[in-house]
C-alpha positions as CSV (number, residue, x, y, z in Angstrom):
1,X,94.8,106.5,102.4
2,X,93.7,103.5,104.4
3,X,95.8,102.5,107.4
4,X,96.5,99.0,106.0
5,X,97.9,100.6,102.9
6,X,100.1,103.0,105.0
7,X,101.5,100.1,106.9
8,X,103.0,98.7,103.7
9,X,104.8,102.0,103.1
10,X,106.1,102.1,106.6
11,X,107.0,98.5,107.4
12,X,107.4,97.2,103.9
13,X,105.3,94.5,102.3
14,X,102.7,94.0,99.5
15,X,99.2,95.4,99.9
16,X,96.4,92.8,99.5
17,X,95.6,92.5,95.8
18,X,98.8,94.5,94.8
19,X,101.6,93.4,92.6
20,X,104.6,95.2,94.2
21,X,106.4,94.7,97.5
22,X,107.3,98.0,99.2
23,X,110.7,98.4,100.8
24,X,109.3,100.3,103.8
25,X,110.5,103.4,105.6
26,X,113.7,103.9,107.6
27,X,111.5,104.5,110.6
28,X,108.8,101.7,110.5
29,X,106.9,102.9,113.6
30,X,103.2,103.4,113.3
31,X,101.8,107.0,113.0
32,X,101.5,108.8,116.3
33,X,97.9,109.7,115.5
34,X,95.4,109.5,112.7
35,X,92.1,111.3,112.1
36,X,89.4,111.7,109.4
37,X,89.5,114.9,107.6
38,X,87.5,116.6,104.8
39,X,89.7,118.5,102.3
40,X,88.9,120.8,99.4
41,X,89.3,119.4,95.9
42,X,88.6,116.1,94.2
43,X,90.3,112.7,93.5
44,X,90.6,111.4,89.9
45,X,92.1,108.2,88.4
46,X,94.5,108.3,85.6
47,X,97.6,106.6,84.2
48,X,98.4,102.9,84.9
49,X,99.3,101.7,88.4
50,X,102.3,99.4,88.5
51,X,100.9,98.0,91.8
52,X,97.2,97.5,91.0
53,X,96.8,97.8,87.2
54,X,94.2,100.4,86.2
55,X,94.3,104.1,87.0
56,X,96.2,105.6,89.9
57,X,94.4,108.0,92.4
58,X,95.5,111.6,92.2
59,X,94.3,114.5,94.4
60,X,93.4,117.8,92.6
61,X,93.3,120.5,95.3
62,X,92.4,123.1,92.7
63,X,89.2,121.4,91.5
64,X,85.8,122.2,93.2
65,X,84.4,119.8,95.7
66,X,85.5,118.0,98.9
67,X,87.2,114.7,99.6
68,X,86.9,112.5,102.6
69,X,90.5,111.5,103.7
70,X,92.5,110.3,106.6
71,X,95.4,112.3,108.0
72,X,98.3,110.4,109.6
73,X,100.8,112.0,112.0
74,X,104.1,110.7,110.6
75,X,107.6,112.2,110.9
76,X,109.1,114.2,108.0
77,X,111.5,111.3,107.3
78,X,108.6,108.8,107.1
79,X,106.7,111.2,104.8
80,X,109.8,111.5,102.5
81,X,110.2,107.7,102.5
82,X,106.5,107.2,101.6
83,X,107.0,109.6,98.7
84,X,110.1,107.9,97.5
85,X,108.2,104.6,97.1
86,X,105.7,106.3,94.7
87,X,106.4,106.8,91.0
88,X,107.8,110.0,89.7
89,X,104.3,111.2,88.5
90,X,103.6,112.2,92.1
91,X,105.6,115.3,91.7
92,X,103.6,118.0,93.5
93,X,103.7,118.7,97.2
94,X,100.4,120.2,98.6
95,X,100.1,121.8,102.0
96,X,96.6,121.6,103.3
97,X,96.9,123.9,106.3
98,X,97.8,122.8,109.8
99,X,96.4,120.9,112.7
100,X,97.7,121.7,116.2
101,X,100.5,123.7,114.6
102,X,101.6,120.7,112.6
103,X,101.5,121.1,108.8
104,X,99.2,118.8,106.9
105,X,100.8,117.8,103.6
106,X,100.2,115.3,100.7
107,X,101.7,114.7,97.3
108,X,100.0,114.3,94.0
109,X,100.6,115.1,90.3
110,X,101.2,118.5,88.8
111,X,98.7,117.7,86.0
112,X,95.2,118.7,86.9
113,X,92.3,116.3,86.6
114,X,90.8,118.3,83.8
115,X,93.8,117.8,81.4
116,X,94.7,114.1,81.8
117,X,93.3,111.0,80.2
118,X,91.2,109.2,82.9
119,X,91.6,105.5,83.5
120,X,89.3,103.4,85.7
121,X,91.0,102.0,88.8
122,X,91.4,98.2,89.4
123,X,88.8,96.6,91.8
124,X,91.5,95.7,94.3
125,X,92.6,99.3,94.4
126,X,89.0,100.5,95.0
127,X,88.7,97.9,97.8
128,X,91.8,99.4,99.4
129,X,90.6,103.0,99.3
130,X,86.9,102.3,99.6
131,X,86.7,103.1,103.3
132,X,88.8,106.0,104.4
133,X,88.7,109.0,106.6
134,X,86.0,107.5,108.9
135,X,83.5,107.8,106.0
136,X,81.9,104.9,104.0
137,X,80.5,105.4,100.5
138,X,76.8,104.4,100.5
139,X,77.2,103.1,96.9
140,X,80.1,100.9,95.6
141,X,83.0,103.0,94.4
142,X,82.9,101.2,91.0
143,X,79.8,103.3,90.3
144,X,82.1,106.3,90.2
145,X,84.5,104.6,87.6
146,X,86.9,107.3,86.5
147,X,85.1,110.2,88.0
148,X,86.4,111.9,91.1
149,X,85.9,109.8,94.3
150,X,84.1,112.8,96.0
151,X,80.5,111.9,95.3
152,X,78.3,114.4,93.5
153,X,76.2,115.0,96.6
154,X,77.3,115.3,100.2
155,X,74.5,112.9,101.2
156,X,76.4,110.1,99.4
157,X,78.8,110.0,102.4
158,X,77.9,109.4,106.0
159,X,79.9,109.5,109.1
160,X,80.7,106.0,110.3
161,X,80.1,106.7,114.0
162,X,79.7,110.3,114.9
163,X,76.6,112.4,114.2
164,X,78.7,115.5,113.8
165,X,82.1,115.1,112.1
166,X,84.9,116.2,114.4
167,X,86.6,118.1,111.5
168,X,83.5,120.0,110.3
169,X,85.5,123.2,110.5
170,X,87.7,121.9,107.6
171,X,84.8,121.7,105.3
172,X,85.3,125.3,104.4
173,X,88.0,125.5,101.7
174,X,91.4,126.5,103.1
175,X,92.5,129.9,101.7
176,X,95.3,129.6,99.2
């Protein structure tokens, strides 16, 4: 998730290009930290977003591949408030290990990417998630359409600043 998108969940407001105003979290403070991470799995687009139109992004931790992402250090209450602002189809909590003894969690759908009807995301949504995790796609995301956002070759992603990604140790899938 991009930091500008997270701000709407925490402080309230409408994301650029979106159709819905978020109520915000009880604790609107910014995350205490954020960092790029690479997590095992893929992202797919399905359903119909009430905010953007087009498909919603879902994370499938059980699918092969890796995903460039951004981890934000928020409180448990903030995490719960972010989750509350999402539709009911985000019904699965996923723990991605821990960092400095703090659990890394996200939420997604219980339905795997291999069993749902895919739906291309709206251009405004792609613009919002197009640069995350300190990585930038070399090719426009629209080229990926309804396929997972994780490109087919690792060379399609490049670190924005560093020559060696600080979370390279996370590229090995976390044991389940």
